[in-house]
Structure formats: C-alpha cells, structure tokens
C-alpha positions in Angstrom: 0.1 0.0 0.0 2.8 2.4 1.0 5.6 -0.2 1.2 9.0 1.6 0.9 7.6 5.1 1.4 9.8 7.2 3.5 9.3 10.9 4.8 12.1 12.8 3.3 13.5 15.8 5.1 12.0 18.3 2.5 8.6 16.5 3.0 9.0 16.8 6.9 9.6 20.6 6.4 6.2 20.9 4.5 4.4 18.7 7.1 5.6 20.9 9.9 4.7 24.1 7.9 1.2 22.9 7.2 0.8 21.6 10.8 1.5 25.2 12.1 -1.8 26.4 10.7 -5.0 25.9 12.7 -6.8 22.8 11.9 -10.6 22.2 11.4 -11.3 24.7 8.7 -8.4 26.9 9.8 -6.6 27.5 6.6 -7.5 28.4 3.1 -5.4 28.1 -0.1 -6.3 29.5 -3.4 -5.0 28.1 -6.5 -5.8 31.0 -8.8 -5.5 34.7 -8.6 -8.6 37.1 -8.6 -6.4 39.9 -9.7 -5.2 40.6 -13.3 -2.0 41.9 -11.7 -1.1 39.1 -9.4 -0.1 36.0 -11.2 -1.8 32.5 -10.4 -0.3 31.2 -7.2 -1.0 29.0 -4.2 -1.5 31.3 -1.3 -2.2 30.6 2.4 -4.9 32.5 4.3 -5.6 32.1 8.1 -9.4 32.0 8.7 -11.4 31.5 11.8 -11.4 27.9 12.9 -14.9 26.9 12.0 -16.4 23.6 10.7 -18.7 22.7 7.9 -22.2 21.8 9.0 -24.6 19.2 7.8 -27.1 21.9 6.6 -24.4 23.6 4.7 -23.4 20.2 3.1 -27.0 19.5 2.2 -27.5 22.9 0.6 -24.3 22.8 -1.2 -24.8 19.3 -2.6 -28.2 19.8 -4.1 -27.8 19.6 -7.9 -24.2 20.9 -8.0 -22.8 22.0 -11.3 -19.2 21.3 -12.4 -18.3 24.7 -11.0 -19.6 24.1 -7.7 -17.9 20.6 -7.6 -14.6 22.5 -8.6 -14.9 24.7 -5.7 -15.4 21.8 -3.4 -12.3 20.0 -4.9 -10.5 23.2 -4.2 -11.6 23.4 -0.6 -10.5 19.7 0.0 -7.2 20.4 -1.7 -6.8 23.3 0.7 -8.3 21.7 3.9 -7.1 18.0 3.9 -3.3 18.7 3.9 -3.6 20.7 7.1 -5.6 18.0 8.7 -3.3 15.2 7.5 -0.2 17.3 8.6 -1.5 17.6 12.2 -2.0 13.8 12.3 1.5 13.1 10.9 3.1 15.4 13.5 0.9 14.0 16.3 1.9 10.4 15.3 5.6 11.3 15.3 5.4 12.8 18.8 3.3 10.4 20.8 4.2 9.8 24.5 5.8 6.7 26.0 7.5 5.5 22.9 4.2 4.7 21.2 5.4 6.5 18.1 8.1 3.9 17.5 5.8 0.9 17.4 5.8 -0.5 13.8 2.0 -0.2 13.1 2.0 3.4 14.3 4.9 4.1 11.8 2.9 2.4 9.2 -0.1 4.7 9.7 2.2 7.7 9.9 3.6 6.9 6.5 0.0 6.5 5.2 -0.9 9.9 6.3 2.4 11.5 5.0 2.0 9.8 1.7 -1.6 11.1 1.3 -0.5 14.5 2.4 2.3 14.5 -0.3 -0.1 13.4 -3.0 -2.5 16.3 -2.2 0.1 19.0 -2.1 1.6 17.8 -5.3 -1.5 17.5 -7.1 -1.5 19.6 -10.3 -3.3 22.9 -10.1 -5.9 23.6 -12.7 -5.3 26.5 -15.0 -8.4 28.7 -15.4 -9.2 31.5 -17.8 -10.1 35.0 -16.2 -13.8 34.5 -17.2 -14.0 31.1 -15.5 -12.3 32.4 -12.4 -14.8 35.3 -12.3 -17.7 33.0 -12.8 -16.8 30.9 -9.7 -16.9 34.1 -7.6 -20.1 35.5 -8.9 -23.1 34.1 -6.7 -26.2 33.0 -8.4 -29.1 35.5 -8.5 -31.8 34.7 -5.8 -29.8 31.9 -4.2 -30.7 30.8 -0.7 -28.4 32.2 2.0 -26.2 29.5 3.4 -26.3 29.1 7.1 -23.3 30.5 9.1 -20.7 28.1 10.3 -20.5 27.1 13.9 -17.3 27.9 15.7 -15.4 24.8 16.8 -15.5 25.0 20.6 -12.2 23.1 21.0 -10.3 25.7 18.9 -9.7 29.3 20.0 -10.8 32.0 17.5 -8.2 34.4 16.0 -8.0 37.3 18.3 -8.7 40.1 15.7 -11.5 38.3 13.7 -9.7 38.7 10.5 -7.9 36.3 8.2 -4.2 36.8 7.6 -2.6 36.1 4.2 0.5 34.4 4.9 2.6 33.8 1.9 2.8 32.6 -1.8 4.1 29.1 -2.9 4.3 29.2 -6.7 8.1 29.3 -7.0 8.2 33.0 -6.3 7.5 33.0 -2.6 9.8 31.7 0.0 7.3 30.7 2.6 8.1 33.6 4.8 5.6 36.1 4.0 7.5 37.9 1.2 6.2 40.1 -1.5 4.0 41.9 0.9 1.4 39.3 1.0 1.4 39.0 4.7 0.2 42.5 5.1 -3.2 41.8 3.5 -6.2 41.4 5.7 -9.1 39.4 4.3 -12.4 38.1 5.5 -13.2 34.8 4.0 -16.3 33.2 5.6 -16.2 29.5 6.0 -19.6 29.1 4.3 -18.3 31.0 1.1 -15.2 28.7 0.9 -17.2 25.5 1.0 -20.2 26.7 -0.9 -20.3 28.3 -4.4 -23.5 28.5 -6.5 -23.0 30.2 -9.8 -25.1 31.2 -12.8 -22.8 29.6 -15.4 -23.7 26.2 -16.9 -21.2 25.9 -19.7 -18.0 24.9 -17.9 -15.0 24.2 -20.0 -13.9 20.5 -20.4 -10.8 21.1 -18.0 -13.0 21.7 -15.1 -14.8 18.4 -15.5 -11.4 16.7 -16.1 -9.9 18.3 -13.0 -12.9 17.1 -10.9 -12.6 13.6 -12.1 -8.9 13.3 -11.5 -9.2 14.9 -8.0 -12.0 12.5 -7.2 -9.9 9.5 -8.2 -7.1 10.7 -5.9 -9.5 11.0 -3.0 -10.9 7.5 -3.7 -7.3 6.1 -3.7 -6.5 8.0 -0.4 -9.7 6.7 1.3 -8.8 3.2 0.3 -5.3 3.5 1.6 -6.7 4.6 5.1 -9.4 1.9 5.3 -7.3 -0.3 7.8 -6.2 2.7 10.0 -8.5 1.8 13.0 -7.3 -1.8 13.0 -3.7 -0.8 12.4 -3.6 1.8 15.2 -5.2 -0.8 17.5 -2.4 -3.3 16.7 0.2 -0.4 17.4 -1.3 0.0 20.9 -1.3 -3.7 21.5 2.4 -3.7 20.4 3.0 -0.9 22.9 1.3 -2.6 25.7 3.2 -5.9 25.2 6.5 -3.9 25.1 5.6 -2.0 28.2 3.9 -5.0 29.9 1.0 -2.4 30.4 -2.6 -3.6 31.4 -4.3 -0.3 30.6 -3.5 2.8 28.6 -2.9 6.2 30.3 -5.2 9.3 30.0 -2.7 11.0 27.6 -2.9 8.1 25.0 -6.6 7.9 25.5 -7.0 11.7 24.8 -4.8 11.3 21.8 -6.9 8.4 20.4 -10.1 10.5 20.8 -8.5 13.3 18.9 -7.2 11.1 16.2 -10.4 9.3 15.5 -12.5 12.4 15.7 -10.2 13.8 13.1 -10.3 10.7 11.0 -14.1 10.6 10.9 -14.2 14.3 9.8 -11.6 13.6 7.1 -13.3 10.5 5.8 -16.7 12.3 6.0 -15.5 15.1 3.7 -14.0 12.8 1.3 -16.9 10.4 1.2 -19.2 13.2 0.6 -17.2 14.7 -2.2 -16.7 11.3 -3.9 -20.4 10.6 -3.7 -21.4 14.0 -5.2 -18.9 13.3 -8.1 -19.8 9.7 -8.8 -23.3 8.8 -7.7 -26.5 9.3 -9.5 -28.9 11.9 -8.2 -31.4 10.6 -5.5 -34.3 12.6 -4.2 -33.5 11.4 -0.6 -29.8 11.7 -0.7 -27.2 14.4 -0.9 -23.9 12.7 -1.2 -23.8 10.2 1.7 -26.3 12.3 3.6 -29.8 10.9 3.6 -32.3 13.6 4.1 -35.1 11.2 5.1 -33.1 8.5 6.9 -35.6 5.8 8.2 -34.4 4.8 11.7 -36.5 1.7 11.7 -34.9 0.3 8.4 -31.4 1.2 9.4 -31.6 -0.4 12.8 -33.4 -3.5 11.5 -30.6 -4.0 8.9 -27.9 -3.7 11.6 -29.7 -6.3 13.8 -29.8 -8.7 10.8 -26.0 -8.1 10.1 -25.0 -8.6 13.8 -27.0 -11.7 14.2 -25.5 -13.1 11.1 -21.9 -12.4 12.4 -22.8 -14.0 15.8 -24.2 -17.1 14.0 -21.1 -17.4 11.9 -18.8 -17.0 14.8 -20.4 -19.4 17.2 -21.4 -21.8 14.5 -25.1 -21.6 15.4 -28.3 -21.9 13.3 -30.1 -19.2 15.3 -28.7 -16.5 17.4 -30.3 -14.7 20.2 -33.6 -13.0 19.0 -33.7 -9.2 18.9 -36.9 -7.4 19.3 -37.1 -4.0 17.7 -39.7 -1.5 19.1 -39.7 1.5 16.8 -42.1 3.5 14.7 -41.8 2.2 11.1 -42.0 5.7 9.7 -39.4 7.6 11.7 -37.3 9.8 9.2 -34.6 12.4 10.1 -31.5 13.7 8.2 -28.6 11.6 9.0 -25.7 9.5 7.7 -27.3 5.9 7.5 -23.7 4.3 7.7 -22.8 6.0 10.9 -26.0 4.9 12.7 -25.7 1.5 11.3 -22.1 1.2 12.5 -22.9 2.2 16.0 -26.0 -0.2 16.4 -24.2 -3.0 14.8 -21.1 -2.8 17.0 -23.1 -2.5 20.2 -25.5 -5.3 19.1 -22.5 -7.5 18.7 -21.7 -6.9 22.3 -25.0 -7.9 23.5 -25.3 -11.0 21.4 -21.9 -12.1 22.6 -22.8 -11.5 26.2 -26.0 -13.3 25.9 -24.5 -16.4 24.1 -21.6 -16.6 26.6 -23.9 -16.3 29.6 -26.4 -19.0 28.6 -24.3 -21.2 26.5 -24.2 -22.0 22.7 -26.4 -25.3 23.2 -29.3 -23.1 24.4 -30.0 -21.4 21.1 -33.7 -22.2 21.4 -34.0 -20.6 24.8 -32.1 -17.3 24.5 -33.8 -14.3 26.1 -34.8 -11.5 23.7 -32.4 -8.6 23.2 -34.5 -5.3 23.1 -33.9 -2.3 20.9 -36.2 0.5 21.7 -36.3 3.7 19.6 -38.2 6.8 21.0 -38.6 10.2 19.4 -38.1 13.2 21.7 -38.7 16.8 21.1 -35.1 17.5 20.3 -33.5 14.1 19.6 -34.0 10.4 19.0 -33.0 7.9 21.6 -32.0 4.3 20.9 -31.8 1.9 23.9 -30.3 -1.5 23.6 -30.9 -3.9 26.6 -30.0 -7.6 27.2 -29.7 -10.2 29.8 -26.0 -10.9 29.3 -25.0 -10.2 32.8 -23.9 -6.7 32.5 -20.5 -5.2 33.2 -18.9 -5.3 36.7 -19.5 -2.1 38.7 -15.7 -1.7 39.2 -15.3 -1.8 35.4 -17.8 0.9 34.4 -15.1 3.7 34.3 -13.3 1.7 31.8 -15.9 1.0 29.2 -15.2 4.3 27.3 -11.5 3.6 27.2 -9.8 1.9 24.3 -8.3 -1.5 24.5 -10.7 -2.4 27.4 -12.9 -5.6 26.9 -14.7 -8.1 29.0 -13.4 -10.8 26.7 -9.9 -12.0 27.2 -7.4 -13.9 25.1 -8.4 -12.7 21.6 -5.9 -10.7 19.7 -5.6 -9.2 16.3 -3.5 -11.3 14.1 0.1 -10.0 13.7 -0.2 -10.1 9.7 -3.6 -8.8 9.4 -4.6 -6.8 6.4 -8.3 -6.3 7.2 -10.4 -3.3 6.7 -11.9 -1.5 9.8 -15.2 -3.4 9.3 -13.6 -6.9 9.5 -12.8 -7.1 13.3 -13.6 -10.3 15.2 -16.8 -10.8 17.1 -15.3 -9.5 20.1 -11.8 -8.7 21.8 -11.0 -5.7 19.3 -11.6 -3.5 22.4 -12.6 -0.4 20.4 -16.3 -0.8 19.8 -17.8 1.3 22.7 -15.3 4.2 22.8 -15.3 4.5 18.9 -19.1 4.7 18.9 -18.8 7.7 21.0 -16.8 9.9 18.6 -19.0 8.6 15.6 -22.2 9.5 17.5 -20.7 12.9 18.4 -19.7 13.8 14.9 -23.0 12.4 13.3 -25.2 14.3 15.8 -23.6 17.7 15.4 -22.1 17.1 11.8 -19.7 20.0 12.2 -16.9 18.5 10.3 
C-alpha cells in the first residue's frame, strides 16, 4: 500500500509548515489569482477555525454543477493537507515511545503519503472568465447558514484572516512580496459553498474534478485499515511495556485522532459521492435527508445476528426485538447509525450467548432495541440479559483496549479493513461509537 515509502527531510519541512496552521477549517489555499496583476499562485490564508455543518453540506450538494464541484475540490485540496499534517506530526510525537511501534509508523507513513499526493496534485489552469464565474453568486440563491465555531479551538484574536505567503516558486514561505500585510475576510460558508449562474463549464473543469475524485478515492482506500492498524500498534506498545491499561494521555490522543479521522473521511466520502453517484431525491452525497431509523436499525440487527451465528457456528442466534415506529425519518448519515448499532449489538449478542451457552440457542432471552422520538432528539436503547459489566469496570468501558473478553488478539499479519474485526476482543467498539455519534449528531466536520 505504501511499502517502501519514506518521509524525506523536505517533506517533513512541509508537514511541519502545514501543521503550524489551525486545523478544522483553519486555513484557506487559493490556486488562482483574482487579480489581473497578481499571477496565479498558491496562497495561504488564515481563517477563523470553524467547521462545515450538515445543513451547509446538504444545501451545497443539491444539484451541484461542475463549477460548484470544482470549488469543493479546491476546498478539500486546501483543507485536507492541514488536517493530515497535524495527524502526521502527532503520530511522530506520541508519548511513552508509542510512536516507535511498527504499526504506528505504518499509519504515519500512510498519512504522510496522502499529504504529499495532495500538495503535489497539479493545479488547474483557469481563464479569467471562468475564475470570475466561480466568484459570482447565483441570483436569488438561498443564503447559506453561518458556520458554527469549533469549541475546541480558539478563534483568532482580531477576527480577521491573515494572508501568509505565496508558494508558486516566487515566494519563500516567509511572507515575502508583501502578501502577509493583506487582511481578508473569508467566511467558511463562502469557501465551501459556491453557487453560480454559469452552466457551460469548459472540459478542463470536469477533467480536474474527475482526476481529483480518483485521488480522493485512492487516499480513502489507503486509510481503510487505519483503525485496526492503530489498535495493533497500541497492542504492540502494551506488550512492550507490559501495561494492562493505557494512560489518559494516550486515551486523549486516540479520541482526537479518531474524531479527526471521521471528519476527514466524511468530507472525502461526501465529495466522492457527489462526483460519482446518480442523483437521488432522498440523498445528498452520503447524507440521507429522510433516513428511516427503523430500516437502518433492522438491517444492523440482521447483520449482527449473522456475524454472531457465523462466529459461534449456530443456526439461530439470540432473538432481537425492535420497538420503533416504522416511519421515523430524519436527516442523518445511515452508515454512521448502522455502524454504532451493529457494534453495540455484537456486544449484546456475545454476552447473551456466553452467559447462557451455545447449546441453548432455542431458549435465548430477547435482546430489546427501543427507539423513542423526543422533542429534540431520537434515543436508541439496547438492553440484554447478558449479565452486564462489573461495577468496578464501568469507568473503563469508554476507554480504548478494554474488553470483557480476554485472550483474543488481532492477527499479527492482518490486512483487514476497519469493518472486518472479530466478534469481540477488538476493544474499540464502545469508545469508537462515542466519536462517531458525536460527529454524526452535530455534523460539524
């Protein structure tokens, strides 16, 4: 996948430079000049660290033209390198020698390779008329909702954005040519969202969108095994340190890392879907505007029972009773909800089977999944008779690498994707469900 890839000193310099910018919507890069005097160049602009909301993504993705898709491509070409650079830097500076574990190094190289591919991707050459068309809003367009500030990041003190430097061979990366004296306001919603009147986009725009989408598909595929590989790295570290549990510092890093990963994959998945999937009245990219909770949960139940029956070689796993209105739609990402319910149901199924025994498959008690719609949210409750978790272990259930099942490890030479983990013992299900749930609920990516 990235065998033989090494981070060169020059690439390290670029990674550290990009990692110096605020992440999560904190930096803008423009690949063309809006002025007839200034030549086309790649310029860096600090902006307030805000995130893209679900509502913005839905409004942006409805019937996008090649022009709006180009703006989205440029946004990702600008945003993703900053996020990836932060991850590479963190992976290289982990505490307690976790950074030197072979699997952690492998993940670091994946992120560095993806970073390099993005910053070296050829820039599109646009005529002045096309550049101007990208900046002219469509008459009568619906105003895009404002972005929500990221509470985990401090806003810039002066409320402005700062143009830092140019990188087209003419700038030295230190704010030369007077560019660092410019002060610009670039709202996040205007960066991500562009709706124009023009319909006759030149062939090079569509070609750029196709090539960039293929690059994103390749990057997304490269990072498919990241969760399992990081888990393997933590297991390697625990064995080397003879540690029973991980510390709060590593726990906090894993939370940050996986939250960032979900955001990156969400942005990539949404962009790829907008460029490759046929239009559907209920979908905008990967976002379903009318996600049916009953159908999603029912499918997760069937999948979890199938895995359980395969794992324990049973004809019939524990029955699962779903109590949910059949018509309960809401805007959501079906894959995220399915992932959470599927993982938690596997815990319940395993607990029931191991408490009552495989030979009792005709007498297993029901597992109940209750879905209730409130005034502001939808609650899903999963209950079973598997014996529960010891009271002394309650503080550990939201920590990584904790499991009630011992003796099962990830194969040393595994090449599985994130969704091919064993029935239990992976030790990530519950804590990983929390960041997925948080990101999906707020959808501030």
